[in-house]
C-alpha positions in Angstrom: -17.6 40.4 -39.2 -14.1 39.0 -39.2 -13.3 35.3 -39.6 -12.3 35.1 -35.9 -15.6 36.7 -34.8 -17.6 34.3 -36.9 -15.8 31.3 -35.4 -16.5 32.5 -31.9 -20.2 33.0 -32.6 -20.5 29.4 -34.0 -18.8 28.0 -30.9 -21.2 29.9 -28.7 -24.3 28.5 -30.5 -23.0 25.0 -30.2 -22.4 25.4 -26.5 -25.9 26.7 -25.9 -27.5 23.7 -27.7 -25.5 21.2 -25.7 -26.6 22.9 -22.4 -30.2 22.7 -23.4 -30.0 19.0 -24.4 -28.3 18.2 -21.1 -31.0 20.0 -19.1 -33.9 18.2 -20.9 -32.4 14.7 -20.9 -34.3 12.2 -18.5 -32.5 11.5 -15.3 -30.9 8.1 -14.9 -31.5 6.0 -11.7 -29.2 3.5 -10.2 -30.5 -0.1 -10.2 -31.7 -0.9 -6.6 -29.5 -3.4 -4.8 -30.8 -7.0 -4.7 -31.6 -6.7 -1.0 -34.1 -4.0 -1.7 -36.2 -6.1 -4.0 -38.8 -8.6 -2.9 -36.5 -11.4 -4.1 -33.9 -10.3 -1.6 -36.4 -11.1 1.3 -36.9 -14.7 0.3 -35.1 -17.6 1.9 -35.3 -16.2 5.4 -35.2 -19.2 7.8 -38.2 -19.8 10.0 -37.9 -19.8 13.8 -36.4 -22.9 15.3 -36.6 -24.5 18.7 -34.0 -23.1 21.1 -30.6 -24.5 20.4 -31.6 -25.6 16.9 -31.1 -22.5 14.9 -30.7 -22.7 11.1 -27.2 -23.1 9.7 -25.1 -25.3 7.4 -25.1 -29.0 8.4 -21.6 -30.2 8.6 -22.4 -33.8 7.9 -24.1 -35.7 5.2 -26.9 -38.3 5.5 -25.9 -41.8 6.4 -24.4 -43.7 3.5 -23.2 -40.6 1.7 -19.5 -41.6 2.2 -18.7 -38.4 4.1 -18.3 -37.9 7.8 -21.6 -38.2 9.5 -21.1 -37.7 13.3 -23.6 -34.8 13.6 -26.2 -36.7 11.6 -25.5 -39.8 13.7 -26.2 -37.8 16.8 -29.6 -36.7 15.6 -28.9 -33.4 13.8 -31.2 -32.5 10.9 -30.9 -30.0 8.1 -33.8 -27.7 7.3 -36.7 -29.1 5.3 -36.6 -32.8 6.2 -40.0 -34.5 6.0 -41.1 -37.5 8.1 -40.6 -40.0 5.2 -36.8 -39.5 4.9 -35.1 -42.7 6.2 -31.6 -41.3 5.7 -31.5 -39.7 9.1 -31.3 -41.5 12.5 -33.2 -38.6 14.0 -36.2 -40.2 12.3 -35.4 -43.8 12.1 -34.5 -44.0 15.8 -37.9 -42.6 16.8 -40.3 -44.9 18.6 -41.9 -46.7 15.6 -45.5 -45.9 16.8 -44.6 -42.2 17.0 -43.0 -42.2 13.6 -45.9 -44.1 12.0 -48.4 -41.6 13.5 -46.4 -38.7 12.3 -46.2 -40.1 8.8 -49.9 -40.7 8.7 -50.6 -37.2 9.9 -48.1 -35.8 7.3 -50.0 -37.5 4.5 -53.3 -36.1 5.7 -51.7 -32.6 6.1 -50.4 -32.9 2.6 -53.9 -33.4 1.3 -54.7 -30.0 2.9 -51.6 -28.5 1.2 -49.6 -28.3 4.4 -46.1 -29.8 4.6 -44.8 -31.0 7.9 -41.1 -30.8 8.5 -39.2 -32.4 11.3 -36.7 -30.0 12.9 -35.6 -32.5 15.6 -36.5 -36.0 16.6 -34.3 -38.6 18.3 -31.1 -37.2 19.8 -28.0 -38.8 21.2 -27.1 -38.1 24.8 -24.1 -36.1 23.6 -26.2 -33.9 21.3 -28.7 -33.4 24.1 -26.0 -32.4 26.5 -24.6 -29.9 24.0 -28.1 -28.3 23.6 -28.4 -28.1 27.4 -25.0 -26.5 27.7 -26.1 -23.9 25.0 -29.3 -23.3 26.9 -27.4 -22.8 30.2 -25.2 -20.3 28.4 -28.1 -18.5 26.8 -30.6 -18.5 29.7 -28.2 -18.6 32.7 -28.9 -22.2 33.8 -31.4 -23.3 36.3 -35.2 -23.3 35.6 -34.7 -20.6 32.9 -32.8 -23.1 30.8 -34.9 -26.1 31.9 -38.0 -24.4 30.4 -36.5 -25.0 27.0 -34.1 -28.0 27.1 -34.4 -31.1 29.3 -31.6 -33.0 30.8 -30.0 -36.0 29.2 -31.7 -38.5 31.6 -35.2 -37.1 31.2 -35.5 -35.8 27.6 -38.1 -37.6 25.5 -35.9 -36.8 22.5 -33.1 -39.0 23.8 -35.6 -41.9 24.2 -37.0 -41.3 20.8 -40.4 -40.2 22.1 -40.7 -36.6 20.8 -40.5 -34.6 17.6 -40.1 -30.9 17.0 -42.0 -30.0 13.9 -41.9 -27.0 11.5 -43.1 -25.8 8.2 -45.6 -23.1 7.2 -48.9 -24.0 8.8 -47.6 -27.3 10.3 -48.0 -26.5 14.0 -51.5 -24.9 13.3 -52.6 -28.0 11.4 -51.3 -30.4 14.1 -53.0 -28.3 16.9 -56.3 -28.8 15.1 -55.9 -32.3 13.8 -53.0 -34.0 15.6 -55.2 -35.6 18.3 -56.9 -37.8 15.6 -53.5 -39.4 15.1 -52.5 -39.5 18.7 -50.1 -36.6 18.4 -50.3 -34.0 21.1 -48.5 -30.8 22.0 -47.2 -31.3 25.5 -45.9 -27.9 26.5 -47.7 -24.6 26.2 -44.5 -22.8 25.5 -43.4 -25.2 22.8 -45.9 -25.3 19.9 -43.4 -27.4 17.9 -43.0 -30.2 20.4 -45.2 -33.2 19.9 -45.4 -36.6 21.5 -47.6 -39.7 21.0 -50.6 -40.1 23.3 -52.4 -43.2 21.8 -55.7 -42.5 23.5 -56.0 -38.9 22.2 -57.8 -40.1 19.1 -60.8 -41.0 21.3 -60.3 -38.9 24.4 -58.5 -35.9 23.1 -55.1 -34.6 24.2 -54.4 -34.2 27.9 -54.0 -30.7 29.3 -50.6 -29.2 28.4 -47.9 -28.4 31.0 -47.0 -24.7 31.1 -43.4 -25.7 30.3 -41.1 -28.7 30.9 -40.4 -27.6 34.5 -44.0 -28.5 35.4 -43.7 -31.9 33.9 -43.3 -34.6 36.6 -41.1 -36.7 34.2 -38.5 -33.9 34.3 -38.2 -34.1 38.1 -36.6 -37.6 38.1 
């Protein structure tokens, strides 16, 4: 065998070995994107009452030194509990309603349920904006009125209603709220509660199908 032939043979052997190693090497897998993992599914906002969808709150709590017009109108960020006195949406509620809500929240906490307040007192301007949004979404008329009351009739504007949220909160209140005088008023709004002082002894009154069936809304 010539020197050139020997060199060609060696190169051929090395190429064959490299091909075998490549064919037997374990395949590599791309790391799945974060959104494909269970962690990526966390942090999804729970449903909100109409017109109160989740989103960044532009304003800070009263006393923070920043602009607070939205907060002053009754806006709330997610996750506010009934004991937070930084927000007019809570501090401008009827004192008896706020006291009952706080008492119920303490009891719910002992059952490992946290009650959040998604909405409480609202200014007339805030209520008018929610109504405008409902008119745009539902086309106005009774379709909008089933979800958002007018400025002159809304119990939120008078500080007599709260919209609650939190895992298990509406279920807990539907079972135990009457003991604290807290009643769901509308069948289509499981988050909307008002104070009915006699409910602790008589039970909650029958619910209206929706706000359009509530005589108070006809004024």
